[in-house]
mmCIF file of the N, C-alpha and C atoms, coordinates in Angstrom:
data_MODEL
# 
_entry.id   MODEL 
# 
loop_
_atom_site.group_PDB 
_atom_site.id 
_atom_site.type_symbol 
_atom_site.label_atom_id 
_atom_site.label_alt_id 
_atom_site.label_comp_id 
_atom_site.label_asym_id 
_atom_site.label_entity_id 
_atom_site.label_seq_id 
_atom_site.pdbx_PDB_ins_code 
_atom_site.Cartn_x 
_atom_site.Cartn_y 
_atom_site.Cartn_z 
_atom_site.occupancy 
_atom_site.B_iso_or_equiv 
_atom_site.pdbx_formal_charge 
_atom_site.auth_seq_id 
_atom_site.auth_comp_id 
_atom_site.auth_asym_id 
_atom_site.auth_atom_id 
_atom_site.pdbx_PDB_model_num 
ATOM 1   N N  . UNK A 1 1  ? 0.833   -1.171  0.000  1.00 0.00 ? 1  UNK A N  1 
ATOM 2   C CA . UNK A 1 1  ? 0.000   0.000   0.000  1.00 0.00 ? 1  UNK A CA 1 
ATOM 3   C C  . UNK A 1 1  ? 0.879   1.236   0.000  1.00 0.00 ? 1  UNK A C  1 
ATOM 4   N N  . UNK A 1 2  ? 0.403   2.258   -0.618 1.00 0.00 ? 2  UNK A N  1 
ATOM 5   C CA . UNK A 1 2  ? 1.127   3.516   -0.620 1.00 0.00 ? 2  UNK A CA 1 
ATOM 6   C C  . UNK A 1 2  ? 1.030   4.204   0.728  1.00 0.00 ? 2  UNK A C  1 
ATOM 7   N N  . UNK A 1 3  ? 1.934   5.137   0.994  1.00 0.00 ? 3  UNK A N  1 
ATOM 8   C CA . UNK A 1 3  ? 1.967   5.792   2.302  1.00 0.00 ? 3  UNK A CA 1 
ATOM 9   C C  . UNK A 1 3  ? 0.703   6.579   2.629  1.00 0.00 ? 3  UNK A C  1 
ATOM 10  N N  . UNK A 1 4  ? -0.031  7.017   1.635  1.00 0.00 ? 4  UNK A N  1 
ATOM 11  C CA . UNK A 1 4  ? -1.241  7.808   1.876  1.00 0.00 ? 4  UNK A CA 1 
ATOM 12  C C  . UNK A 1 4  ? -2.528  6.996   1.742  1.00 0.00 ? 4  UNK A C  1 
ATOM 13  N N  . UNK A 1 5  ? -2.413  5.731   1.405  1.00 0.00 ? 5  UNK A N  1 
ATOM 14  C CA . UNK A 1 5  ? -3.606  4.896   1.226  1.00 0.00 ? 5  UNK A CA 1 
ATOM 15  C C  . UNK A 1 5  ? -4.303  4.657   2.556  1.00 0.00 ? 5  UNK A C  1 
ATOM 16  N N  . UNK A 1 6  ? -5.635  4.667   2.550  1.00 0.00 ? 6  UNK A N  1 
ATOM 17  C CA . UNK A 1 6  ? -6.349  4.350   3.789  1.00 0.00 ? 6  UNK A CA 1 
ATOM 18  C C  . UNK A 1 6  ? -6.202  2.860   4.104  1.00 0.00 ? 6  UNK A C  1 
ATOM 19  N N  . UNK A 1 7  ? -6.193  2.494   5.365  1.00 0.00 ? 7  UNK A N  1 
ATOM 20  C CA . UNK A 1 7  ? -6.064  1.073   5.700  1.00 0.00 ? 7  UNK A CA 1 
ATOM 21  C C  . UNK A 1 7  ? -7.296  0.303   5.234  1.00 0.00 ? 7  UNK A C  1 
ATOM 22  N N  . UNK A 1 8  ? -7.092  -0.890  4.696  1.00 0.00 ? 8  UNK A N  1 
ATOM 23  C CA . UNK A 1 8  ? -8.233  -1.688  4.242  1.00 0.00 ? 8  UNK A CA 1 
ATOM 24  C C  . UNK A 1 8  ? -8.950  -2.331  5.425  1.00 0.00 ? 8  UNK A C  1 
ATOM 25  N N  . UNK A 1 9  ? -10.195 -2.720  5.191  1.00 0.00 ? 9  UNK A N  1 
ATOM 26  C CA . UNK A 1 9  ? -10.911 -3.491  6.198  1.00 0.00 ? 9  UNK A CA 1 
ATOM 27  C C  . UNK A 1 9  ? -10.363 -4.909  6.174  1.00 0.00 ? 9  UNK A C  1 
ATOM 28  N N  . UNK A 1 10 ? -9.966  -5.411  7.326  1.00 0.00 ? 10 UNK A N  1 
ATOM 29  C CA . UNK A 1 10 ? -9.496  -6.795  7.400  1.00 0.00 ? 10 UNK A CA 1 
ATOM 30  C C  . UNK A 1 10 ? -10.713 -7.699  7.484  1.00 0.00 ? 10 UNK A C  1 
ATOM 31  N N  . UNK A 1 11 ? -10.794 -8.653  6.567  1.00 0.00 ? 11 UNK A N  1 
ATOM 32  C CA . UNK A 1 11 ? -11.946 -9.544  6.558  1.00 0.00 ? 11 UNK A CA 1 
ATOM 33  C C  . UNK A 1 11 ? -11.577 -10.982 6.890  1.00 0.00 ? 11 UNK A C  1 
ATOM 34  N N  . UNK A 1 12 ? -10.304 -11.255 7.069  1.00 0.00 ? 12 UNK A N  1 
ATOM 35  C CA . UNK A 1 12 ? -9.886  -12.626 7.290  1.00 0.00 ? 12 UNK A CA 1 
ATOM 36  C C  . UNK A 1 12 ? -8.650  -12.635 8.176  1.00 0.00 ? 12 UNK A C  1 
ATOM 37  N N  . UNK A 1 13 ? -8.542  -13.639 9.038  1.00 0.00 ? 13 UNK A N  1 
ATOM 38  C CA . UNK A 1 13 ? -7.360  -13.748 9.897  1.00 0.00 ? 13 UNK A CA 1 
ATOM 39  C C  . UNK A 1 13 ? -6.123  -14.143 9.105  1.00 0.00 ? 13 UNK A C  1 
ATOM 40  N N  . UNK A 1 14 ? -6.319  -14.600 7.865  1.00 0.00 ? 14 UNK A N  1 
ATOM 41  C CA . UNK A 1 14 ? -5.185  -14.975 7.021  1.00 0.00 ? 14 UNK A CA 1 
ATOM 42  C C  . UNK A 1 14 ? -4.837  -13.871 6.036  1.00 0.00 ? 14 UNK A C  1 
ATOM 43  N N  . UNK A 1 15 ? -5.117  -12.648 6.432  1.00 0.00 ? 15 UNK A N  1 
ATOM 44  C CA . UNK A 1 15 ? -4.878  -11.480 5.588  1.00 0.00 ? 15 UNK A CA 1 
ATOM 45  C C  . UNK A 1 15 ? -4.123  -10.437 6.403  1.00 0.00 ? 15 UNK A C  1 
ATOM 46  N N  . UNK A 1 16 ? -3.222  -9.733  5.755  1.00 0.00 ? 16 UNK A N  1 
ATOM 47  C CA . UNK A 1 16 ? -2.497  -8.648  6.411  1.00 0.00 ? 16 UNK A CA 1 
ATOM 48  C C  . UNK A 1 16 ? -2.116  -7.634  5.344  1.00 0.00 ? 16 UNK A C  1 
ATOM 49  N N  . UNK A 1 17 ? -1.683  -6.479  5.767  1.00 0.00 ? 17 UNK A N  1 
ATOM 50  C CA . UNK A 1 17 ? -1.267  -5.443  4.834  1.00 0.00 ? 17 UNK A CA 1 
ATOM 51  C C  . UNK A 1 17 ? -0.152  -4.635  5.483  1.00 0.00 ? 17 UNK A C  1 
ATOM 52  N N  . UNK A 1 18 ? 0.572   -3.919  4.646  1.00 0.00 ? 18 UNK A N  1 
ATOM 53  C CA . UNK A 1 18 ? 1.672   -3.094  5.139  1.00 0.00 ? 18 UNK A CA 1 
ATOM 54  C C  . UNK A 1 18 ? 1.805   -1.886  4.215  1.00 0.00 ? 18 UNK A C  1 
ATOM 55  N N  . UNK A 1 19 ? 2.177   -0.779  4.787  1.00 0.00 ? 19 UNK A N  1 
ATOM 56  C CA . UNK A 1 19 ? 2.413   0.429   3.982  1.00 0.00 ? 19 UNK A CA 1 
ATOM 57  C C  . UNK A 1 19 ? 3.820   0.375   3.395  1.00 0.00 ? 19 UNK A C  1 
ATOM 58  N N  . UNK A 1 20 ? 3.935   0.867   2.181  1.00 0.00 ? 20 UNK A N  1 
ATOM 59  C CA . UNK A 1 20 ? 5.232   0.922   1.512  1.00 0.00 ? 20 UNK A CA 1 
ATOM 60  C C  . UNK A 1 20 ? 5.818   2.318   1.630  1.00 0.00 ? 20 UNK A C  1 
ATOM 61  N N  . UNK A 1 21 ? 7.103   2.452   1.776  1.00 0.00 ? 21 UNK A N  1 
ATOM 62  C CA . UNK A 1 21 ? 8.094   1.382   1.835  1.00 0.00 ? 21 UNK A CA 1 
ATOM 63  C C  . UNK A 1 21 ? 8.051   0.685   3.194  1.00 0.00 ? 21 UNK A C  1 
ATOM 64  N N  . UNK A 1 22 ? 8.283   -0.597  3.188  1.00 0.00 ? 22 UNK A N  1 
ATOM 65  C CA . UNK A 1 22 ? 8.246   -1.396  4.413  1.00 0.00 ? 22 UNK A CA 1 
ATOM 66  C C  . UNK A 1 22 ? 9.625   -1.985  4.668  1.00 0.00 ? 22 UNK A C  1 
ATOM 67  N N  . UNK A 1 23 ? 10.026  -1.951  5.913  1.00 0.00 ? 23 UNK A N  1 
ATOM 68  C CA . UNK A 1 23 ? 11.315  -2.533  6.290  1.00 0.00 ? 23 UNK A CA 1 
ATOM 69  C C  . UNK A 1 23 ? 11.220  -4.055  6.192  1.00 0.00 ? 23 UNK A C  1 
ATOM 70  N N  . UNK A 1 24 ? 12.283  -4.682  5.730  1.00 0.00 ? 24 UNK A N  1 
ATOM 71  C CA . UNK A 1 24 ? 12.307  -6.131  5.552  1.00 0.00 ? 24 UNK A CA 1 
ATOM 72  C C  . UNK A 1 24 ? 11.942  -6.888  6.835  1.00 0.00 ? 24 UNK A C  1 
ATOM 73  N N  . UNK A 1 25 ? 12.485  -6.509  8.004  1.00 0.00 ? 25 UNK A N  1 
ATOM 74  C CA . UNK A 1 25 ? 12.105  -7.231  9.228  1.00 0.00 ? 25 UNK A CA 1 
ATOM 75  C C  . UNK A 1 25 ? 10.606  -7.140  9.532  1.00 0.00 ? 25 UNK A C  1 
ATOM 76  N N  . UNK A 1 26 ? 9.982   -6.007  9.217  1.00 0.00 ? 26 UNK A N  1 
ATOM 77  C CA . UNK A 1 26 ? 8.542   -5.867  9.440  1.00 0.00 ? 26 UNK A CA 1 
ATOM 78  C C  . UNK A 1 26 ? 7.753   -6.813  8.536  1.00 0.00 ? 26 UNK A C  1 
ATOM 79  N N  . UNK A 1 27 ? 8.146   -6.884  7.278  1.00 0.00 ? 27 UNK A N  1 
ATOM 80  C CA . UNK A 1 27 ? 7.455   -7.772  6.341  1.00 0.00 ? 27 UNK A CA 1 
ATOM 81  C C  . UNK A 1 27 ? 7.644   -9.225  6.763  1.00 0.00 ? 27 UNK A C  1 
ATOM 82  N N  . UNK A 1 28 ? 8.861   -9.581  7.140  1.00 0.00 ? 28 UNK A N  1 
ATOM 83  C CA . UNK A 1 28 ? 9.128   -10.960 7.575  1.00 0.00 ? 28 UNK A CA 1 
ATOM 84  C C  . UNK A 1 28 ? 8.319   -11.319 8.825  1.00 0.00 ? 28 UNK A C  1 
ATOM 85  N N  . UNK A 1 29 ? 8.176   -10.385 9.750  1.00 0.00 ? 29 UNK A N  1 
ATOM 86  C CA . UNK A 1 29 ? 7.384   -10.637 10.959 1.00 0.00 ? 29 UNK A CA 1 
ATOM 87  C C  . UNK A 1 29 ? 5.922   -10.867 10.602 1.00 0.00 ? 29 UNK A C  1 
ATOM 88  N N  . UNK A 1 30 ? 5.410   -10.092 9.676  1.00 0.00 ? 30 UNK A N  1 
ATOM 89  C CA . UNK A 1 30 ? 4.013   -10.270 9.248  1.00 0.00 ? 30 UNK A CA 1 
ATOM 90  C C  . UNK A 1 30 ? 3.822   -11.609 8.542  1.00 0.00 ? 30 UNK A C  1 
ATOM 91  N N  . UNK A 1 31 ? 4.778   -11.985 7.709  1.00 0.00 ? 31 UNK A N  1 
ATOM 92  C CA . UNK A 1 31 ? 4.701   -13.274 7.017  1.00 0.00 ? 31 UNK A CA 1 
ATOM 93  C C  . UNK A 1 31 ? 4.734   -14.413 8.034  1.00 0.00 ? 31 UNK A C  1 
ATOM 94  N N  . UNK A 1 32 ? 5.613   -14.316 9.019  1.00 0.00 ? 32 UNK A N  1 
ATOM 95  C CA . UNK A 1 32 ? 5.698   -15.358 10.050 1.00 0.00 ? 32 UNK A CA 1 
ATOM 96  C C  . UNK A 1 32 ? 4.384   -15.480 10.818 1.00 0.00 ? 32 UNK A C  1 
ATOM 97  N N  . UNK A 1 33 ? 3.771   -14.349 11.127 1.00 0.00 ? 33 UNK A N  1 
ATOM 98  C CA . UNK A 1 33 ? 2.486   -14.374 11.825 1.00 0.00 ? 33 UNK A CA 1 
ATOM 99  C C  . UNK A 1 33 ? 1.413   -15.026 10.963 1.00 0.00 ? 33 UNK A C  1 
ATOM 100 N N  . UNK A 1 34 ? 1.373   -14.686 9.684  1.00 0.00 ? 34 UNK A N  1 
ATOM 101 C CA . UNK A 1 34 ? 0.392   -15.296 8.783  1.00 0.00 ? 34 UNK A CA 1 
ATOM 102 C C  . UNK A 1 34 ? 0.627   -16.799 8.634  1.00 0.00 ? 34 UNK A C  1 
ATOM 103 N N  . UNK A 1 35 ? 1.895   -17.207 8.563  1.00 0.00 ? 35 UNK A N  1 
ATOM 104 C CA . UNK A 1 35 ? 2.202   -18.638 8.473  1.00 0.00 ? 35 UNK A CA 1 
ATOM 105 C C  . UNK A 1 35 ? 1.724   -19.369 9.717  1.00 0.00 ? 35 UNK A C  1 
ATOM 106 N N  . UNK A 1 36 ? 1.924   -18.760 10.896 1.00 0.00 ? 36 UNK A N  1 
ATOM 107 C CA . UNK A 1 36 ? 1.486   -19.369 12.146 1.00 0.00 ? 36 UNK A CA 1 
ATOM 108 C C  . UNK A 1 36 ? -0.041  -19.496 12.168 1.00 0.00 ? 36 UNK A C  1 
ATOM 109 N N  . UNK A 1 37 ? -0.729  -18.441 11.771 1.00 0.00 ? 37 UNK A N  1 
ATOM 110 C CA . UNK A 1 37 ? -2.195  -18.484 11.732 1.00 0.00 ? 37 UNK A CA 1 
ATOM 111 C C  . UNK A 1 37 ? -2.684  -19.553 10.759 1.00 0.00 ? 37 UNK A C  1 
ATOM 112 N N  . UNK A 1 38 ? -2.053  -19.624 9.594  1.00 0.00 ? 38 UNK A N  1 
ATOM 113 C CA . UNK A 1 38 ? -2.477  -20.590 8.577  1.00 0.00 ? 38 UNK A CA 1 
ATOM 114 C C  . UNK A 1 38 ? -2.266  -22.022 9.049  1.00 0.00 ? 38 UNK A C  1 
ATOM 115 N N  . UNK A 1 39 ? -1.174  -22.277 9.753  1.00 0.00 ? 39 UNK A N  1 
ATOM 116 C CA . UNK A 1 39 ? -0.905  -23.642 10.207 1.00 0.00 ? 39 UNK A CA 1 
ATOM 117 C C  . UNK A 1 39 ? -1.838  -24.064 11.331 1.00 0.00 ? 39 UNK A C  1 
ATOM 118 N N  . UNK A 1 40 ? -2.361  -23.110 12.088 1.00 0.00 ? 40 UNK A N  1 
ATOM 119 C CA . UNK A 1 40 ? -3.267  -23.455 13.183 1.00 0.00 ? 40 UNK A CA 1 
ATOM 120 C C  . UNK A 1 40 ? -4.724  -23.436 12.747 1.00 0.00 ? 40 UNK A C  1 
ATOM 121 N N  . UNK A 1 41 ? -4.984  -23.013 11.528 1.00 0.00 ? 41 UNK A N  1 
ATOM 122 C CA . UNK A 1 41 ? -6.347  -22.966 11.009 1.00 0.00 ? 41 UNK A CA 1 
ATOM 123 C C  . UNK A 1 41 ? -6.602  -24.220 10.194 1.00 0.00 ? 41 UNK A C  1 
ATOM 124 N N  . UNK A 1 42 ? -7.355  -25.129 10.784 1.00 0.00 ? 42 UNK A N  1 
ATOM 125 C CA . UNK A 1 42 ? -7.716  -26.347 10.074 1.00 0.00 ? 42 UNK A CA 1 
ATOM 126 C C  . UNK A 1 42 ? -9.150  -26.171 9.612  1.00 0.00 ? 42 UNK A C  1 
ATOM 127 N N  . UNK A 1 43 ? -9.290  -25.958 8.349  1.00 0.00 ? 43 UNK A N  1 
ATOM 128 C CA . UNK A 1 43 ? -10.616 -25.725 7.808  1.00 0.00 ? 43 UNK A CA 1 
ATOM 129 C C  . UNK A 1 43 ? -10.710 -26.374 6.444  1.00 0.00 ? 43 UNK A C  1 
ATOM 130 N N  . UNK A 1 44 ? -11.645 -27.265 6.303  1.00 0.00 ? 44 UNK A N  1 
ATOM 131 C CA . UNK A 1 44 ? -11.852 -27.874 4.996  1.00 0.00 ? 44 UNK A CA 1 
ATOM 132 C C  . UNK A 1 44 ? -13.330 -27.785 4.652  1.00 0.00 ? 44 UNK A C  1 
ATOM 133 N N  . UNK A 1 45 ? -13.647 -27.776 3.391  1.00 0.00 ? 45 UNK A N  1 
ATOM 134 C CA . UNK A 1 45 ? -15.053 -27.703 2.991  1.00 0.00 ? 45 UNK A CA 1 
ATOM 135 C C  . UNK A 1 45 ? -15.823 -28.917 3.504  1.00 0.00 ? 45 UNK A C  1 
ATOM 136 N N  . UNK A 1 46 ? -17.088 -28.697 3.846  1.00 0.00 ? 46 UNK A N  1 
ATOM 137 C CA . UNK A 1 46 ? -17.954 -29.779 4.306  1.00 0.00 ? 46 UNK A CA 1 
ATOM 138 C C  . UNK A 1 46 ? -19.233 -29.778 3.485  1.00 0.00 ? 46 UNK A C  1 
ATOM 139 N N  . UNK A 1 47 ? -19.661 -30.956 3.099  1.00 0.00 ? 47 UNK A N  1 
ATOM 140 C CA . UNK A 1 47 ? -20.900 -31.121 2.351  1.00 0.00 ? 47 UNK A CA 1 
ATOM 141 C C  . UNK A 1 47 ? -21.936 -31.711 3.292  1.00 0.00 ? 47 UNK A C  1 
ATOM 142 N N  . UNK A 1 48 ? -23.028 -30.992 3.526  1.00 0.00 ? 48 UNK A N  1 
ATOM 143 C CA . UNK A 1 48 ? -24.047 -31.500 4.448  1.00 0.00 ? 48 UNK A CA 1 
ATOM 144 C C  . UNK A 1 48 ? -25.076 -32.352 3.707  1.00 0.00 ? 48 UNK A C  1 
ATOM 145 N N  . UNK A 1 49 ? -26.001 -32.925 4.459  1.00 0.00 ? 49 UNK A N  1 
ATOM 146 C CA . UNK A 1 49 ? -27.000 -33.840 3.899  1.00 0.00 ? 49 UNK A CA 1 
ATOM 147 C C  . UNK A 1 49 ? -27.950 -33.149 2.926  1.00 0.00 ? 49 UNK A C  1 
ATOM 148 N N  . UNK A 1 50 ? -28.064 -31.837 3.012  1.00 0.00 ? 50 UNK A N  1 
ATOM 149 C CA . UNK A 1 50 ? -28.961 -31.088 2.133  1.00 0.00 ? 50 UNK A CA 1 
ATOM 150 C C  . UNK A 1 50 ? -28.285 -30.624 0.846  1.00 0.00 ? 50 UNK A C  1 
ATOM 151 N N  . UNK A 1 51 ? -27.028 -31.014 0.635  1.00 0.00 ? 51 UNK A N  1 
ATOM 152 C CA . UNK A 1 51 ? -26.323 -30.620 -0.579 1.00 0.00 ? 51 UNK A CA 1 
ATOM 153 C C  . UNK A 1 51 ? -25.718 -29.235 -0.513 1.00 0.00 ? 51 UNK A C  1 
ATOM 154 N N  . UNK A 1 52 ? -25.536 -28.706 0.709  1.00 0.00 ? 52 UNK A N  1 
ATOM 155 C CA . UNK A 1 52 ? -24.877 -27.407 0.862  1.00 0.00 ? 52 UNK A CA 1 
ATOM 156 C C  . UNK A 1 52 ? -23.396 -27.642 1.119  1.00 0.00 ? 52 UNK A C  1 
ATOM 157 N N  . UNK A 1 53 ? -22.564 -27.059 0.293  1.00 0.00 ? 53 UNK A N  1 
ATOM 158 C CA . UNK A 1 53 ? -21.125 -27.137 0.473  1.00 0.00 ? 53 UNK A CA 1 
ATOM 159 C C  . UNK A 1 53 ? -20.710 -25.906 1.261  1.00 0.00 ? 53 UNK A C  1 
ATOM 160 N N  . UNK A 1 54 ? -20.187 -26.122 2.471  1.00 0.00 ? 54 UNK A N  1 
ATOM 161 C CA . UNK A 1 54 ? -19.834 -25.021 3.368  1.00 0.00 ? 54 UNK A CA 1 
ATOM 162 C C  . UNK A 1 54 ? -18.320 -24.948 3.537  1.00 0.00 ? 54 UNK A C  1 
ATOM 163 N N  . UNK A 1 55 ? -17.816 -23.726 3.525  1.00 0.00 ? 55 UNK A N  1 
ATOM 164 C CA . UNK A 1 55 ? -16.400 -23.481 3.792  1.00 0.00 ? 55 UNK A CA 1 
ATOM 165 C C  . UNK A 1 55 ? -16.302 -22.172 4.544  1.00 0.00 ? 55 UNK A C  1 
ATOM 166 N N  . UNK A 1 56 ? -15.811 -22.271 5.774  1.00 0.00 ? 56 UNK A N  1 
ATOM 167 C CA . UNK A 1 56 ? -15.754 -21.123 6.677  1.00 0.00 ? 56 UNK A CA 1 
ATOM 168 C C  . UNK A 1 56 ? -17.135 -20.500 6.793  1.00 0.00 ? 56 UNK A C  1 
ATOM 169 N N  . UNK A 1 57 ? -17.296 -19.237 6.457  1.00 0.00 ? 57 UNK A N  1 
ATOM 170 C CA . UNK A 1 57 ? -18.596 -18.585 6.626  1.00 0.00 ? 57 UNK A CA 1 
ATOM 171 C C  . UNK A 1 57 ? -19.376 -18.498 5.314  1.00 0.00 ? 57 UNK A C  1 
ATOM 172 N N  . UNK A 1 58 ? -19.000 -19.303 4.342  1.00 0.00 ? 58 UNK A N  1 
ATOM 173 C CA . UNK A 1 58 ? -19.671 -19.250 3.036  1.00 0.00 ? 58 UNK A CA 1 
ATOM 174 C C  . UNK A 1 58 ? -20.244 -20.609 2.677  1.00 0.00 ? 58 UNK A C  1 
ATOM 175 N N  . UNK A 1 59 ? -21.218 -20.609 1.793  1.00 0.00 ? 59 UNK A N  1 
ATOM 176 C CA . UNK A 1 59 ? -21.816 -21.850 1.331  1.00 0.00 ? 59 UNK A CA 1 
ATOM 177 C C  . UNK A 1 59 ? -22.333 -21.695 -0.088 1.00 0.00 ? 59 UNK A C  1 
ATOM 178 N N  . UNK A 1 60 ? -22.498 -22.837 -0.739 1.00 0.00 ? 60 UNK A N  1 
ATOM 179 C CA . UNK A 1 60 ? -23.090 -22.879 -2.073 1.00 0.00 ? 60 UNK A CA 1 
ATOM 180 C C  . UNK A 1 60 ? -23.954 -24.135 -2.141 1.00 0.00 ? 60 UNK A C  1 
ATOM 181 N N  . UNK A 1 61 ? -25.085 -24.012 -2.783 1.00 0.00 ? 61 UNK A N  1 
ATOM 182 C CA . UNK A 1 61 ? -25.986 -25.144 -2.944 1.00 0.00 ? 61 UNK A CA 1 
ATOM 183 C C  . UNK A 1 61 ? -25.571 -25.935 -4.180 1.00 0.00 ? 61 UNK A C  1 
ATOM 184 N N  . UNK A 1 62 ? -25.376 -27.238 -4.011 1.00 0.00 ? 62 UNK A N  1 
ATOM 185 C CA . UNK A 1 62 ? -24.985 -28.089 -5.126 1.00 0.00 ? 62 UNK A CA 1 
ATOM 186 C C  . UNK A 1 62 ? -26.204 -28.792 -5.704 1.00 0.00 ? 62 UNK A C  1 
ATOM 187 N N  . UNK A 1 63 ? -26.157 -29.042 -6.990 1.00 0.00 ? 63 UNK A N  1 
ATOM 188 C CA . UNK A 1 63 ? -27.209 -29.837 -7.619 1.00 0.00 ? 63 UNK A CA 1 
ATOM 189 C C  . UNK A 1 63 ? -27.064 -31.283 -7.132 1.00 0.00 ? 63 UNK A C  1 
ATOM 190 N N  . UNK A 1 64 ? -28.096 -32.115 -7.305 1.00 0.00 ? 64 UNK A N  1 
ATOM 191 C CA . UNK A 1 64 ? -27.974 -33.518 -6.885 1.00 0.00 ? 64 UNK A CA 1 
ATOM 192 C C  . UNK A 1 64 ? -26.781 -34.233 -7.520 1.00 0.00 ? 64 UNK A C  1 
ATOM 193 N N  . UNK A 1 65 ? -26.511 -33.969 -8.791 1.00 0.00 ? 65 UNK A N  1 
ATOM 194 C CA . UNK A 1 65 ? -25.375 -34.614 -9.461 1.00 0.00 ? 65 UNK A CA 1 
ATOM 195 C C  . UNK A 1 65 ? -24.061 -34.105 -8.873 1.00 0.00 ? 65 UNK A C  1 
ATOM 196 N N  . UNK A 1 66 ? -23.946 -32.802 -8.673 1.00 0.00 ? 66 UNK A N  1 
ATOM 197 C CA . UNK A 1 66 ? -22.724 -32.240 -8.080 1.00 0.00 ? 66 UNK A CA 1 
ATOM 198 C C  . UNK A 1 66 ? -22.510 -32.800 -6.680 1.00 0.00 ? 66 UNK A C  1 
ATOM 199 N N  . UNK A 1 67 ? -23.590 -32.965 -5.939 1.00 0.00 ? 67 UNK A N  1 
ATOM 200 C CA . UNK A 1 67 ? -23.491 -33.505 -4.590 1.00 0.00 ? 67 UNK A CA 1 
ATOM 201 C C  . UNK A 1 67 ? -22.951 -34.933 -4.617 1.00 0.00 ? 67 UNK A C  1 
ATOM 202 N N  . UNK A 1 68 ? -23.442 -35.753 -5.553 1.00 0.00 ? 68 UNK A N  1 
ATOM 203 C CA . UNK A 1 68 ? -22.928 -37.116 -5.688 1.00 0.00 ? 68 UNK A CA 1 
ATOM 204 C C  . UNK A 1 68 ? -21.462 -37.115 -6.094 1.00 0.00 ? 68 UNK A C  1 
ATOM 205 N N  . UNK A 1 69 ? -21.081 -36.228 -7.004 1.00 0.00 ? 69 UNK A N  1 
ATOM 206 C CA . UNK A 1 69 ? -19.681 -36.143 -7.425 1.00 0.00 ? 69 UNK A CA 1 
ATOM 207 C C  . UNK A 1 69 ? -18.784 -35.703 -6.275 1.00 0.00 ? 69 UNK A C  1 
ATOM 208 N N  . UNK A 1 70 ? -19.278 -34.823 -5.426 1.00 0.00 ? 70 UNK A N  1 
ATOM 209 C CA . UNK A 1 70 ? -18.489 -34.369 -4.282 1.00 0.00 ? 70 UNK A CA 1 
ATOM 210 C C  . UNK A 1 70 ? -18.250 -35.506 -3.299 1.00 0.00 ? 70 UNK A C  1 
ATOM 211 N N  . UNK A 1 71 ? -19.137 -36.501 -3.315 1.00 0.00 ? 71 UNK A N  1 
ATOM 212 C CA . UNK A 1 71 ? -18.999 -37.671 -2.433 1.00 0.00 ? 71 UNK A CA 1 
ATOM 213 C C  . UNK A 1 71 ? -18.453 -38.874 -3.211 1.00 0.00 ? 71 UNK A C  1 
ATOM 214 N N  . UNK A 1 72 ? -17.722 -38.636 -4.261 1.00 0.00 ? 72 UNK A N  1 
ATOM 215 C CA . UNK A 1 72 ? -17.280 -39.675 -5.189 1.00 0.00 ? 72 UNK A CA 1 
ATOM 216 C C  . UNK A 1 72 ? -16.633 -40.863 -4.487 1.00 0.00 ? 72 UNK A C  1 
ATOM 217 N N  . UNK A 1 73 ? -15.761 -40.618 -3.524 1.00 0.00 ? 73 UNK A N  1 
ATOM 218 C CA . UNK A 1 73 ? -15.041 -41.703 -2.863 1.00 0.00 ? 73 UNK A CA 1 
ATOM 219 C C  . UNK A 1 73 ? -15.768 -42.224 -1.631 1.00 0.00 ? 73 UNK A C  1 
ATOM 220 N N  . UNK A 1 74 ? -16.979 -41.759 -1.376 1.00 0.00 ? 74 UNK A N  1 
ATOM 221 C CA . UNK A 1 74 ? -17.748 -42.193 -0.208 1.00 0.00 ? 74 UNK A CA 1 
ATOM 222 C C  . UNK A 1 74 ? -18.814 -43.200 -0.617 1.00 0.00 ? 74 UNK A C  1 
ATOM 223 N N  . UNK A 1 75 ? -19.257 -43.963 0.362  1.00 0.00 ? 75 UNK A N  1 
ATOM 224 C CA . UNK A 1 75 ? -20.387 -44.866 0.124  1.00 0.00 ? 75 UNK A CA 1 
ATOM 225 C C  . UNK A 1 75 ? -21.658 -44.051 0.069  1.00 0.00 ? 75 UNK A C  1 
ATOM 226 N N  . UNK A 1 76 ? -22.527 -44.374 -0.861 1.00 0.00 ? 76 UNK A N  1 
ATOM 227 C CA . UNK A 1 76 ? -23.813 -43.667 -0.963 1.00 0.00 ? 76 UNK A CA 1 
ATOM 228 C C  . UNK A 1 76 ? -24.958 -44.647 -0.849 1.00 0.00 ? 76 UNK A C  1 
# 
C-alpha cells in the first residue's frame, strides 16, 4: 500500500497489509504471523446432507449430481 492509502478493512485472519516502503524485518514478521495463523487454522469444505457445500462462513448449494460427485469416494 502507498503511504497515503487508507487502511483496508481486514476480513480474514489470514490477511495482512503493510504500507510501503516497508522494512524487511517488518514484512518478515508479518509473514511469520500469517504462516502461524495458517498452520493453526484447520478448515476444509464440508458437504451437508442437504447438498450445501460449506467453507468457513460461506456456502453454495450443489445440484444432486454435483453432490454425488463431491462424495465420489464415499459410500452412498
